[in-house]
C-alpha positions, 0 to 999 in steps of 0.5 A: 914709509910705514912698516906694513903687516897685513892679515887679510889672507883673502887679498890677492896682494897678500903674500905671507902677511906682506903686501906686493903693492908699493903703495896702498890706499886707506879709506875712511874720510869720516872715520872715528874708529878703526872699523870705519876705515878700510884698505881700498887697495883690497882685491879678493883672491879668487879660487886658484888666483894665488899663483896667477897673482905672482905674474900680475902683481905690482911688485915684490912683497915687502914689509914697507909700503907708502900709505895714501890715507883718506882717514883724515881724522887719524893722528898719523895722517899728514896731508893724506900720507901715513906717518905711523912707524908701523900699521896693521891692516886686518880683515881675516876672510874679507871679500870686499874692501869694506871687510878690512880695516886699518887697525892702527887708526887712532882718532885725533878727534876734538 
């Protein structure tokens, strides 16, 4: 289970750079660089949604999360599971999943 750091502060699951989901999904079936990946688990935090997210969240925020990864060309992907020691999900002020990325992605192209 990778150590997960998330800088997507606009996501309802982000609590001080940690994720409250036990498992996230990274998209990017044909990705060849980090910009072609995304966190498919992203859900935009709406105005006032932060306090509400605590009661509806999937769990306690943690720096560990399972990663179901569809970016099959990534060197850390083994049978759609991430085996990197640490991953970083980035996206600043994203308003949709497409505005996020797995910055740890490294193409195993060839």
